[in-house]
C-alpha positions in Angstrom: -41.2 -6.5 73.1 -38.3 -4.8 71.2 -37.9 -5.4 67.5 -35.1 -7.8 66.6 -33.8 -5.4 64.0 -33.7 -2.5 66.5 -31.7 -4.7 68.8 -29.2 -5.3 66.0 -28.2 -1.9 64.5 -25.2 -3.4 62.8 -27.6 -5.6 60.7 -29.6 -2.5 59.7 -26.4 -0.8 58.6 -25.2 -3.8 56.7 -28.5 -4.1 54.8 -28.4 -0.4 54.0 -24.8 -0.8 52.6 -25.8 -3.7 50.5 -28.9 -1.9 49.2 -26.9 1.2 48.4 -24.2 -0.9 46.8 -26.8 -2.6 44.6 -28.5 0.6 43.6 -25.3 2.5 43.2 -23.7 -0.3 41.2 -26.8 -0.5 39.0 -26.6 3.3 38.3 -22.9 3.1 37.7 -23.3 0.1 35.4 -26.0 1.9 33.4 -23.8 5.1 33.3 -20.7 3.1 32.2 -22.7 1.6 29.4 -24.3 4.9 28.4 -21.3 7.2 28.7 -19.4 5.9 25.6 -22.6 6.2 23.6 -23.0 9.8 24.7 -19.3 10.4 24.1 -19.6 9.0 20.6 -22.7 11.2 19.8 -21.0 14.2 21.3 -17.9 13.5 19.2 -19.9 13.1 16.1 -21.7 16.4 16.6 -18.4 18.0 17.3 -16.9 16.7 14.0 -19.9 17.8 12.0 -20.0 21.3 13.6 -16.3 21.6 12.4 -17.2 20.8 8.8 -17.0 17.1 8.9 -19.6 14.8 7.4 -21.9 12.1 8.8 -21.1 8.5 7.9 -24.2 8.3 5.8 -23.1 11.4 3.8 -19.6 10.0 3.4 -21.0 6.8 2.0 -23.2 8.6 -0.4 -20.5 10.9 -1.8 -17.9 8.2 -2.1 -19.9 5.2 -3.3 -18.1 3.8 -6.4 -19.7 2.2 -9.5 -18.5 -0.9 -11.4 -17.1 -0.3 -14.8 -17.2 -2.9 -17.6 -15.3 -1.0 -20.3 -11.9 -2.6 -19.7 -13.4 -6.0 -19.0 -15.2 -6.1 -22.3 -12.0 -5.0 -24.2 -10.1 -7.8 -22.4 -12.7 -10.4 -23.2 -12.8 -9.4 -26.9 -9.0 -9.6 -27.3 -9.0 -13.0 -25.5 -11.6 -14.4 -27.9 -9.6 -13.2 -30.8 -6.5 -15.0 -29.6 -8.4 -18.1 -28.8 -9.8 -18.2 -32.4 -6.3 -17.6 -33.8 -5.0 -20.5 -31.8 -7.8 -22.8 -32.9 -7.0 -22.0 -36.5 -3.4 -23.3 -36.1 -2.4 -26.8 -36.9 -0.1 -28.9 -34.7 3.6 -28.4 -35.6 2.9 -25.2 -37.6 4.8 -22.0 -36.9 3.8 -20.2 -33.8 2.0 -16.8 -33.9 3.8 -14.2 -31.7 1.9 -11.1 -30.5 3.7 -8.3 -28.8 1.8 -6.3 -26.2 -1.3 -8.5 -26.5 -3.5 -6.4 -24.2 -2.3 -3.0 -25.4 -1.0 -1.5 -22.1 2.1 -3.7 -21.3 4.6 -3.2 -24.2 7.2 -5.6 -22.7 4.9 -8.5 -22.7 4.0 -11.0 -25.5 1.8 -13.9 -26.3 2.9 -17.0 -28.2 0.2 -19.1 -29.8 1.2 -22.6 -30.8 0.0 -26.2 -31.0 2.1 -29.3 -30.3 1.4 -32.8 -31.4 2.0 -34.2 -28.0 0.9 -32.7 -24.7 3.8 -30.7 -23.3 4.8 -28.6 -20.4 6.2 -25.2 -21.3 9.2 -23.4 -19.8 10.0 -19.9 -21.1 13.4 -18.1 -21.0 13.8 -14.4 -21.8 17.6 -14.3 -22.5 19.2 -11.6 -20.5 22.5 -9.8 -20.6 23.7 -12.0 -17.8 22.7 -15.1 -15.9 21.1 -12.9 -13.1 19.0 -11.0 -15.7 17.8 -14.1 -17.6 14.1 -14.6 -16.6 12.7 -18.1 -16.7 9.3 -19.5 -15.8 7.6 -22.9 -16.1 3.8 -23.1 -16.8 2.0 -25.7 -14.8 0.3 -28.6 -16.6 0.6 -30.4 -20.0 -1.3 -29.1 -23.1 -1.4 -29.4 -26.9 -2.9 -26.0 -27.4 -0.7 -23.3 -25.8 -1.2 -19.6 -25.1 2.2 -18.8 -23.7 2.5 -15.5 -21.8 5.9 -13.8 -22.0 7.0 -11.2 -19.5 10.3 -9.4 -18.8 11.3 -8.4 -22.4 13.9 -5.6 -22.8 12.7 -2.3 -24.2 14.1 -1.0 -27.5 15.7 -4.2 -28.8 15.1 -7.5 -30.5 14.7 -10.1 -27.7 15.6 -13.7 -27.8 13.0 -15.9 -26.1 13.6 -19.6 -25.7 10.6 -21.9 -25.2 11.2 -25.5 -24.1 8.4 -28.0 -24.7 8.7 -31.1 -22.4 6.5 -34.2 -23.0 5.3 -36.4 -20.1 8.0 -38.9 -21.1 10.6 -36.2 -20.6 11.5 -35.4 -24.2 12.5 -31.8 -24.6 12.3 -29.6 -27.7 13.5 -25.9 -27.6 12.4 -23.2 -30.0 13.8 -19.7 -30.1 11.5 -16.7 -30.9 12.6 -13.2 -31.7 10.4 -10.4 -30.3 11.1 -6.8 -31.1 10.0 -4.0 -28.7 10.0 -0.2 -28.8 12.0 2.1 -26.6 10.7 2.9 -23.2 9.0 6.3 -22.9 11.4 9.2 -22.1 9.1 10.3 -19.3 10.3 7.3 -17.2 13.6 9.1 -17.0 17.2 7.8 -16.6 18.0 4.8 -14.3 21.7 4.7 -13.5 23.1 1.6 -11.9 25.5 2.4 -9.0 25.8 -1.0 -7.3 24.7 -4.5 -8.1 25.7 -7.8 -6.5 23.1 -10.3 -7.9 24.3 -13.2 -5.8 23.3 -11.3 -2.6 20.1 -9.9 -4.0 16.6 -11.3 -3.5 15.6 -12.0 -7.2 13.2 -15.0 -6.8 13.1 -18.3 -8.6 14.1 -17.7 -12.2 15.0 -14.1 -11.5 11.4 -13.2 -11.9 11.5 -10.5 -9.2 12.0 -6.9 -10.4 12.5 -3.7 -8.5 9.3 -1.8 -9.2 9.4 2.0 -9.1 5.8 2.8 -8.2 4.8 6.1 -9.7 3.4 9.1 -7.9 1.5 10.3 -11.0 2.9 8.6 -14.1 4.5 5.4 -15.4 5.2 2.5 -13.1 8.1 0.2 -14.3 10.3 -2.7 -13.1 14.1 -3.0 -13.2 16.2 -6.1 -13.3 19.4 -6.7 -11.3 21.4 -4.5 -13.8 19.0 -1.6 -13.7 17.4 -2.3 -17.1 13.7 -1.8 -17.7 11.9 -5.1 -18.1 8.3 -4.1 -17.5 6.2 -1.0 -17.7 2.5 0.0 -18.1 1.4 2.7 -20.5 -1.6 3.6 -18.4 -0.7 6.1 -15.8 -0.7 4.9 -12.2 -0.8 6.9 -8.9 0.5 5.4 -5.6 -1.4 2.1 -5.6 0.4 -0.9 -7.2 -0.3 -4.1 -5.2 -0.1 -7.9 -5.8 -3.4 -9.5 -4.6 -3.7 -13.0 -3.1 -4.8 -14.5 -6.4 -1.8 -13.1 -8.2 -3.6 -10.2 -9.9 -2.5 -6.5 -9.6 -4.5 -3.7 -7.9 -3.7 -0.3 -9.4 -5.1 3.2 -9.1 -5.4 4.8 -12.6 -7.5 7.1 -14.6 -11.0 6.3 -15.9 -10.0 7.8 -19.3 -6.6 8.9 -20.5 -7.9 12.5 -20.7 -8.9 12.7 -17.0 -6.8 14.8 -14.7 -7.6 12.8 -11.6 -7.0 9.2 -10.7 -10.4 7.7 -9.9 -10.4 4.2 -11.3 -9.4 1.4 -8.9 -8.6 -1.5 -11.3 -7.8 -5.2 -10.9 -5.5 -6.2 -13.7 -2.3 -8.2 -14.3 1.2 -7.8 -15.8 -0.2 -8.4 -19.3 -2.8 -5.6 -18.9 -5.9 -7.8 -18.7 -8.7 -6.1 -16.8 -10.8 -8.2 -14.4 -12.7 -5.5 -12.4 -12.8 -1.8 -12.0 -14.4 0.5 -9.4 -15.0 4.1 -10.6 -15.3 7.0 -8.2 -16.8 10.4 -9.2 -14.7 12.5 -6.9 -17.2 15.4 -7.2 -17.0 17.3 -3.9 -17.8 20.8 -2.7 -15.0 23.4 -2.9 -13.6 25.1 0.1 -13.9 28.5 -1.5 -17.6 28.1 -2.2 -19.3 24.9 -0.8 -22.2 25.5 -3.2 -19.8 24.8 -6.1 -18.1 21.4 -6.9 -14.9 20.2 -8.3 -13.4 16.8 -9.2 -11.0 15.4 -6.8 -8.9 12.2 -6.6 -10.8 10.1 -4.0 -8.2 7.5 -3.1 -4.9 8.8 -1.7 -1.8 6.7 -1.3 -3.0 3.3 -0.2 -5.3 0.3 -0.6 -5.0 -3.0 1.2 -6.7 -6.3 0.6 -8.6 -7.6 3.6 -8.7 -11.3 4.5 -12.2 -11.7 3.0 -11.1 -10.1 -0.3 -12.6 -6.7 0.4 -10.5 -3.6 0.0 -9.7 -0.9 2.6 -9.0 2.5 1.0 -7.5 5.7 2.4 -9.7 8.5 1.0 -11.0 12.0 1.3 -14.2 12.3 3.3 -16.0 14.2 0.5 -16.4 17.4 2.5 -15.6 21.0 1.6 -13.0 21.3 4.4 -10.9 18.1 4.9 -8.9 15.6 2.9 -7.0 12.4 3.4 -8.3 11.5 6.9 -10.8 8.8 6.2 -10.9 5.0 5.4 -13.6 3.0 3.7 -14.0 -0.7 3.2 -15.6 -1.7 0.0 -17.1 -5.0 -0.9 -14.8 -6.6 -3.5 -17.8 -8.0 -5.5 -20.2 -5.1 -5.5 -18.1 -2.1 -4.6 -20.6 -1.2 -1.8 -19.1 0.8 1.1 -19.4 -1.4 4.2 -17.4 0.5 6.7 -16.2 4.1 7.3 -13.5 5.2 9.7 -13.2 8.9 10.0 -10.0 9.8 12.0 -11.6 13.1 13.1 -13.8 10.8 15.3 -10.7 9.0 16.6 -8.2 11.7 17.5 -8.5 14.8 19.6 -10.3 17.9 18.3 -7.3 20.2 18.3 -5.5 17.9 15.8 -7.8 19.0 13.0 -9.2 22.4 14.3 -5.8 23.9 15.1 -3.7 22.4 12.3 -1.5 24.8 10.5 1.7 22.9 9.6 1.0 22.6 5.9 -1.4 24.3 3.4 -3.0 23.4 0.1 -3.9 25.5 -3.0 -7.6 24.6 -2.6 -7.7 25.7 1.0 -8.7 22.3 2.4 -7.1 20.9 5.5 -4.7 18.0 5.1 -4.3 17.6 8.8 -3.5 13.9 9.0 -2.4 12.8 5.5 -2.8 9.1 5.9 -0.4 7.3 3.6 -0.3 3.6 4.5 -2.1 0.9 6.4 -1.4 -2.6 7.7 -3.9 -5.1 9.1 -3.5 -7.9 11.6 -6.5 -10.2 11.2 -5.7 -12.4 14.1 -5.8 -9.6 16.6 -8.2 -7.3 14.7 -5.5 -4.5 14.7 -5.3 -1.8 12.0 -2.2 0.4 11.8 -2.5 3.7 10.0 0.4 6.1 9.2 -0.3 9.8 9.1 2.4 12.1 7.7 1.2 15.4 8.9 0.7 14.3 12.5 4.0 12.3 12.5 1.9 9.5 14.0 1.4 5.8 13.5 -1.9 4.7 15.1 -3.0 1.4 16.4 -6.8 0.9 16.1 -9.3 -1.8 17.0 -10.6 -2.4 13.5 -14.0 -3.7 14.6 -14.8 -0.8 16.9 -12.6 1.9 15.3 -11.3 2.8 18.8 -7.8 4.0 19.4 -5.4 1.6 21.1 -2.0 3.4 20.9 -0.1 6.3 19.3 3.5 6.0 18.1 4.6 9.6 17.9 6.4 12.3 19.9 4.4 13.8 22.8 4.2 17.4 21.7 0.7 18.9 21.4 -1.0 15.8 22.8 -3.8 16.6 25.3 -3.7 15.1 28.7 -6.6 12.8 28.0 -4.7 11.2 25.1 -1.3 10.8 26.9 -2.3 7.3 28.0 -2.2 6.1 24.4 1.4 7.2 23.8 4.1 4.6 23.2 7.3 5.4 25.2 10.9 4.3 24.6 11.8 1.0 26.2 13.6 1.4 29.6 17.2 2.4 29.2 16.9 3.1 25.5 16.8 6.2 23.3 14.2 6.2 20.6 14.0 8.6 17.6 10.3 9.2 17.0 9.0 9.0 13.5 8.5 12.2 11.5 6.4 12.4 8.4 6.8 8.6 8.0 5.5 6.3 5.3 5.0 2.6 4.4 4.0 1.1 7.8 4.1 -2.7 7.7 4.0 -5.6 10.2 6.8 -8.0 9.7 6.6 -10.2 12.8 4.9 -10.7 16.2 5.5 -12.6 19.4 3.9 -12.9 22.8 0.5 -13.8 21.3 0.5 -10.7 19.2 1.3 -8.3 22.0 4.8 -7.6 20.7 5.0 -6.3 17.1 8.0 -6.1 14.8 7.2 -3.1 12.5 9.0 -1.7 9.5 8.5 1.8 8.0 10.2 4.6 6.2 11.0 7.5 8.5 11.2 10.7 6.4 12.5 12.4 9.6 10.7 15.6 9.1 9.0 17.2 12.2 5.7 18.2 10.7 3.4 18.7 13.7 5.7 17.0 16.2 9.2 15.4 16.4 12.8 16.2 17.0 13.6 19.6 15.5 17.4 19.1 16.0 17.6 16.1 13.6 14.6 17.0 11.4 15.5 17.1 7.7 19.1 15.9 8.3 18.5 12.4 6.8 15.8 9.8 6.1 15.9 6.2 7.1 14.4 2.8 6.6 13.8 1.4 10.0 12.5 -1.5 12.1 11.1 -1.3 15.6 9.8 -3.7 18.3 6.6 -2.4 19.9 5.1 -3.8 23.0 1.4 -3.0 23.0 0.8 -4.1 26.6 3.7 -2.2 28.1 3.3 0.6 25.5 7.1 0.7 24.8 9.1 0.7 21.7 12.7 0.0 20.7 14.6 0.4 17.4 16.1 -2.9 16.2 17.6 -1.7 12.8 17.8 1.3 10.6 19.7 2.5 7.5 20.1 5.8 5.8 21.5 8.2 8.5 25.0 7.9 7.0 23.7 9.2 3.7 22.7 12.5 5.3 20.8 15.3 3.6 21.7 13.9 0.1 19.0 11.3 0.7 16.6 13.2 2.9 13.1 13.1 1.4 10.6 15.5 2.7 7.7 13.4 1.3 7.2 9.8 0.0 9.4 6.8 0.5 9.3 3.1 1.5 11.2 0.4 3.3 10.3 -3.2 2.8 11.9 -6.6 3.7 12.5 -8.5 0.4 14.1 -11.7 1.5 17.8 -12.8 1.8 17.9 -10.7 5.0 17.6 -7.6 2.8 15.5 -4.5 2.9 14.7 -2.4 -0.2 14.5 1.3 0.6 12.9 3.8 -1.8 14.3 7.4 -1.2 11.6 8.7 -3.5 12.0 12.5 -3.1 15.7 13.0 -2.9 17.2 16.4 -4.0 13.8 18.0 -3.5 12.0 15.7 -5.9 14.6 15.8 -8.7 15.9 12.3 -7.9 14.6 8.9 -6.6 17.0 6.3 -5.4 16.4 2.6 -4.8 18.7 0.8 -2.3 18.7 -2.8 -1.3 20.7 -3.3 1.9 21.5 -6.3 4.1 20.1 -5.7 7.6 22.9 -7.7 9.3 25.9 -6.3 7.5 24.4 -3.0 6.2 26.1 -3.9 2.8 24.4 -2.3 -0.1 23.8 -5.0 -2.8 21.8 -2.9 -5.3 21.6 0.8 -5.9 19.9 2.7 -8.7 19.6 6.4 -9.2 16.5 7.7 -11.1 16.7 11.2 -12.7 15.3 13.2 -15.6 11.7 12.0 -15.0 8.5 13.9 -15.7 7.8 16.7 -13.2 5.9 15.4 -10.2 6.5 11.8 -11.0 9.1 10.9 -8.3 8.8 7.3 -7.3 6.3 6.9 -4.5 7.5 3.5 -3.4 10.1 0.9 -4.4 8.9 -2.7 -4.3 10.4 -6.1 -5.1 7.6 -8.1 -6.9 7.6 -11.2 -9.0 6.3 -11.0 -12.6 4.8 -14.5 -11.9 3.2 -14.3 -8.4 2.5 -17.6 -6.7 -0.9 -18.1 -5.1 
């Protein structure tokens, strides 16, 4: 009798195909799971062979410590003012303290008691209606510690305080507060244009134009270009409003330090709430057995949704700078995550980089200068000046999603990540750009509306025919699924080489349909210019020239921030 299987060869073939499919599929599935792991390990080894560091070593070298020096000083001063207030009697003359926390000369504190519980409204009388700064303090009290912000420098200020009872009875007192001249190192701020009715000044004109320092004094200007706030502690690059209304700044641990290694949570009065200190002691390029102190944080810090901070930093090696990000726990300062861009981009980007050089010999191949985070879609955007790239990363995995940048010197294996011009459009790719930000999204987060400052300098890649001819503030629409991009607005081209800035700069929406552009390094760093322009009409509604400032302290960014943040 013949076997049933032998009589049905098609069945044998079918079984063999199924078996092979199962076995082959299993092998493929295992390989597809294992390959990324092997690739990651291979990439890690490759980075470390080229002088990079392991994640463990990066964490060890960069781990900050918590400082209590500023906090203790703040607490001591607060206790002093509380005791002084307690000693006052209701109806007695108020006690006025200028610069109560010693680093904010254009602030004051008024201590006073009222017989009835009252709500307080303050008014710093300005030179015009648009420069008069008003603020109402929530709640009704009989014991008042009234904070005053927005005083003029170098004059006797008139400050009106209105006390309103729950029954609506108002009593107004006028206090005179004298301030010293602003430091000469701030330079000269010359008003070119001001149309306050079309500016975004906020409720009570509390929003100022802040000139964020590169390495020096950060200050705020009113609608007439007058200084209404500055800090005496030097600040470098980082000056951010946090969700709770506090400020995040990068400053020095001590005034005698040459490097900026204190990340401080403070406010416009100068009170210190927290401080993360970094050592910055890294091996030198000339002799890795020797060390030198470096500034650890370069250019940007953003607050994450859970309150942690994401920092752009050096990796701590003897070879590379400004190509790594770390997330630190906002409570403890512990480093929770490391993203080393050498492990994200192609090897030739950092092994064959020669577009710029540094006096210490280290490679600044990426030069990250700004970040933006979209929590809903777990998307991190990173701007790198020296690659003329904006990267889209999956923040959880650290994997690359797309590259906004010209296609020169991009290996074939990375071409799939490139964003192309939308069909039928011309797109000027970013060159040496700064200040990336997400201003809108649609199509479930697939389409992003981005703003950034395009320095328009072809560092590693870009259009050499237009490079260095002008710089612009710009907005683009980027489709992540189709990997296409289209310019929707820009301003600055008409200003030509006069406002070209080889480094630094910013471009931020500020309300009223306006964008504030900081041409920070105009005239080769001798001038900074702050321009508020309407995106629909391109009408300039505010324009200030800054000159005669300390060498190297050109304005890193121009930001429109409120002295009294709401939260």
